[in-house]
N, C-alpha and C positions, 0 to 999 in steps of 0.2 A: 415668493416665500410661502404664501398661503397655499399654493398648489403642492409644495413639498410637504407641508404639514398634513394636508388631505391625503397625499400618497402614503405617508407613514402611518396615519391613522387607519387607512384602508387595509394596509398590510397587517397591522396589529389585529384589527377586527377579524380579518379573514383567517388569521392564524389560530384564533380561538373558537371559530365557528365549528371546526371539525375537532372531535375529541382528541386530546393530546395522547401521544403514545406513552404508556407507562412501562418502565423497565421491569424485567422479571425479578422475582424475589430470590434470595439466596437459596441454594438447593437444600431442601429439608428432607426429601425422600430420595432414596437410592433408585437408580433407573437401569434397566437392562434392555438393550436392543438386540433382538434375535433375528437370525435368518437373512439379514441384509447382505448384499455384496459390499464388503468393507474395503475401501480404497485408503490404505494407510498413509499415503502421502510420501512414503519413502521408496516407492517403486513396487511395493508388495500389495497383493490383493488376497483377501479371504472370501471365498465364494459364499459360504453360509456361515456367517460370523456371529459371535457373541461379544458385544461391546457394553461393558458395565462401568458405571461411575457413581461415586459417593462423595459428598462434601466438596463437590466441584472438581474432583480429580478422577481420572480414568483408573480403574482398578483391574479390569479384565479386558483382554484383547485376545480372542482365541476362536477356535472352531465351535459352532453351536452344539455339535454332537459331543464335544469333549467337556461340557460343563454340566454339573449336577445342580439343577435348579433348586432342588430341595435343600442342599447343603449351602449353596450360595444364594441365600434369600435376598430378594430385592423387593422394594415396596411397589415399584411399577415395572411391568414387563410390556415392552412394545414389540409386537410381531411385525417385522418389516419385510416379510417375504416378498420377493420380486422388486424390492427397492434397493437404494444404494446409500451408503454412509460415507461421508467425507470429513476430513478436518476442515475447520473454518478457513476460508480463503483470506489472504492478506493483501491489502492494497498499499504498496509503498509510495513515497513521494506524492502524497495526496493533500489537497486543500479542503477535504471534507470538514464541515463544521467551522471553517474560517470565513466563508462567504455564504450568505443565505440568499440574497437577491442582488444580482450584479448591478442592477440599476439603482439600488438604494445604498448610497455610500456608507451610511451608518451601520450597515450589516456586513461591511467588507473589512476584514482584519487580516488579510493574507500578506501584507507587506508593510514595511516601515520606511521612513525617510532615512537617507544615508546610504553609503556604499559598503562600509565594513561594519556589519552588525552581528558578530558572533554571540553577543550577550542577549540578543532578542530571543525570547522563549515563546514559541508558537502555542504551546499547550495552554497557557493562561487565557488565550483568546478562543479556545475551542468551545463551540456551543454543542453540548451533548444532546440537546433536544431539537437539533436541526431537523427540519422537514425532509431534507435530502438524506441525512444520515439514517433516519428511520426506515428508508426504503431499501437500504443495502442488504439486510439479511434475506430478503426474498429471492436473492440470486446466490446466496451462500457467502457473501463478503461480510465477515464478522470482525475483522481487525483492520486497522489502518495506521500508517505512519503519517502524522500530521506535520506538514512541512511548509515553512514560510516561502515567500517568493520575493523576487526583485533584489536589486543591489548586487554587488560582487560577492560579498558574503552575506547571505540572506538571514541567517540565524540558526537556531537549533530546532530539531524536530523531536517529537515524542511519539510513542506507540500506544494506541488505545484500543479497547474493545468497544464495539458500537452499540451497546445497550446500557446506558448509564444515566444517572440523574445529573451529574456534573463532571467536570474534567478530572477532579480528584478521584471520583469513583471509576472513571474510565481508564485510568492509567495502567498500562502494562509495563512500560519502560520509559522513564522520564529522561529527557535531554540525551537521547542516544547518539546524536551526531550533529555536526555542523555542515551546512550546505553552502557550496561555493559555485557560482555561475561563472565558468571560465570564459575569458574573452573569446569572441568569435573571430575566425579568420576572415570570413566574408560577411557582408551585410547585403540583404536583398532589398531592392527598391520596390515601390508599388505597395499593394495591399494583398491580403490573402485572397481577395476576390479577383484582383488583376495583378498578379505577381510581375515585378519588373526584372531587372538584371542583377546578377551577383557582382558586387563591388568589393574590392579588397579593403579590409579594415586597416587603414594606414597607422592607426594608433595601437595596433596589436602589441607590439614590443613594449611600448610605453606602459600599457595597461598591465602587462606581466611584471614589469619593473615595480609598479606600485604595489602589486600583490606581494612580490618578494620582499619589498621594504617593510610591508606590514607584518609579514611572518618573522622577519629578522628582528624588528622592534619588539614583537611579542615574546620571542625567545629571550632577548636581552632583558626584558622586564621580568620574566619568570625566573631567570637565572640569578637575580639578586633579591634582596629583601627590600622592596620599594618602601619609601617613606610614605608616599601617598598612593592609595589604591586606585588602579585604573581598571574599571569594570570591563572595558572592551578587551584589553590585552589579557586580563585575568581569565576571561571566558575561553581563551585559546588553550588553556592548560591541558584539557582532556585530549587534544590532538597529539600532544607531545609525550604524554604518559601512557597513552593507549586506552584510556577509559572511554574515549569517544571516537567515532568514525568520521573521517572527512569524506563527505559525499560530493564528488566533483561532477557538475553538470556539464557534459561535453559530448559532442557528436562527431566532429571532424577528426580525421586521423592525426593531423598535426596537433590539434588541441589536446587530444588524449595523450600523445607522446610528451608534449611540453608539460602537461599537468602532472603526469607521473614523475617526470624528472624534478619538477619543482617540489613536489611533496617529499621525494627522496632527499633532496638537498637540505630540507629543513627537519628531517627525521620524523615525519608524520608516520605513526605506527600502523594505522589501518585506513585503507582507501577503497572506495567503491565508485565506479563510474556510473553516472546516471544519464540515460539517453543512449549513448554508445552506438549511434547509427553506423559508424565506421569502425567499431571495435573489432570486427572480424579481420581488419587489416593490421591489427596490433597484437595478435595472439601471443607471440613470443614475449613481448613486453609484459602483458598481463599475467602470463604464466610465471615468468621470472619473479614478479613482485607479488604474486598471490592476490591479485585484484579481481574482484567480482564485478558483474555488470547487471544493472537494472535497466533492461531494454525499454526504449521509448515505445509508445503505442504502436503495436504491429498492424492495427487496422488503419493503414495509411498508404499513400502513394510513394513511389521512390522519389528521392530528393533531386536526382539528375536525369536528364532525358535519355542518356545512353545506358541506364541501368536496367537490369532484369525487372520487369513489372512486378514480379512476385518476391523481390528481394526482402521487403519488410517481413513477409511471412516466414521466410527461411532463416532469418538471422539467429533465432534461438537454436536451431539445429547446427548452424555453422560454428557457433561458440561452444555449445554443449559437447559436440563430438571431439573438440580439442581440449576438453577437460576444464573449461571455464565455468564457474558457478554463476548461473543466470537466473534472474527473476524478471517479472514484467511490471512496468509502471505505466500510468495512464494519463500523465500530464498533457495539457493541450486544450484545444477548443472544447468548451462545455465539460471540462474534466470531472467535475463533481457528479453531475447527473450521469455521465458516461461510465462512471466507476462500476455501475451495475452490470456492464458488459465485460468486465475483466475475465470471468471464466470463459467467455466465448473467444477472447483473444488467445487464451491458452489452447482452446479447441482448434483455432486456426493454425497454431504452431504444430499441433498434432497432425493436421491435414497436410502440412508441408514438411514432413520429415521426421518429427519426433514420435516416439512411442506414446500412447495415450497416458500412461502413468508417468512418463518423463515430463509430458506437458503439464500434468497436474502438479508436479513438483515445482514448476515455475511460479506458482501462486500459493504454495504451501511450504514444504520443507526448505526449498532453496531460499525463498524470501526470508523465512524465519532465521536461517543461518546467516544470511547477509545482514539482517537487522540485529542479530545477537540475541534472539529470543527463542532459539531452538530448544533450549532446555525446558521451556514452558509450553510451547505450542508449535504448530506446524505439521505434526503427525499424530496419528492415533496410536499412542503407546502408554503403557502403564506409568503412572506418576505424573503425567502431563495434564494440563488443564482440559477439562471436558468441554472444549470449544469445538463443536461439530454440528453437522446437520444431516437430515434424511431427505433424499431427493427421490422423486418418483422414477426418474431415469438418469441418464448420463448428464451430469451437471455441467459438462463442458460443451453441451449442445443446446442451443436456445430452444429447440423444439421439445426437449425432454427435461430441461432444468426446471423442475417444479418442486419447490421446497415445501414439504409437508410439516416438518418440525425442525426447530433449530435450538441449540443450547450454547450458552456462553458461560464458562466456568460452572457448568452443571445446571444453570438457571434456564428454565423453559422460557423461550421468547414468545411474545405476542407478535405474530407476523403481520397483523393488521396495521395499515398505515393509511395516510390520506389518499394515496393512489388506489389501493385496494378498495377503499370505501367508495371512492368516486366510480370505480369500475362497477362495483355491485349496484350502485345507484342507477347508473345509466343503462346497465344490462337489464335491470328490472323495468325501466321505462320502455325499452325496445322489445321486451318480451310480453308487454301488455297486449292483449287482444283488442 
């Protein structure tokens, strides 16, 4: 027990030895970014652009030579010649801010006890001043969908911006959807270091029956005026009235087919497949039901030995060319720290079939549409939040993704974090003569 207290104390002390990241102040001065290559996030590009914003909202998106700077007076003008401007990248299905140190249980709030937890709200556990969260803007990731884990129905997610004092300040959209981990067809033996064989899940049909019963009981409860309030069943209301999305975590073809049929049987209005490894085999079903896909981490190996080694890289193209709305998610091993590589996953999709601007949409406008926040962010358009950044080069390429300035709702971000400070510290050490 003594060792645990020492570990916690060490963690606490180390967390305050480096100056805390301070969120930016509300935009007070209007800003105009001139002459950058503007990637609007909707497939369009303006080579020499003028992007202006006031009071946190974008007011001008046009060619630089078409704006009269004397008439359209801005307090601050940034000459971004030779640079690129992008809308803030969005990381869906993320546990950012829910776990700080995996080895310290007290800092882990990503899951709750129980199988059916639609009433669990991940947002109240979100730690806005997480050391991991503060590193995201340096790669352009400015928004995230904070999502619970484990259980059959894990709980509700919420969407946040990544520069805030607390979860209330961070909120973009609260309780946007409920996440369900659909039963798996196969179970793999062994470990991730020494994978074993795939075994059929003999409980698959029984597990689906339990989900069906839960949905049926929820609908029956909501159809009447219950004498006693049931928080769990009551939390399902949004799925049936269309105010929330059902995010179904499923990868196998049969999983996806069964999940879509189950949601249709109970009248779920909006469905998104998360993971979707074999979604390309269910194109007709997805098209018919207007279902979008948040693809699992594309920087991965194929699931099966007889598959194309480049299949994960090509999946976005396979779905996009058939008209499926596709975004990218990053769950998996070391997912929180790895979120910083989200733009490079989009870059890989561009290298394997997608146009560069289509690849950009995977982490901007497409994801914003899937999450239901496209009226507010996801593209550089008049009236939307001024959540954007300036990169020295191509933001989808790790060699040239160098963020010089970033803004969330017009607020100038301080891009310094504990990683940049440590880099500067040890760079100075090795530069000493």
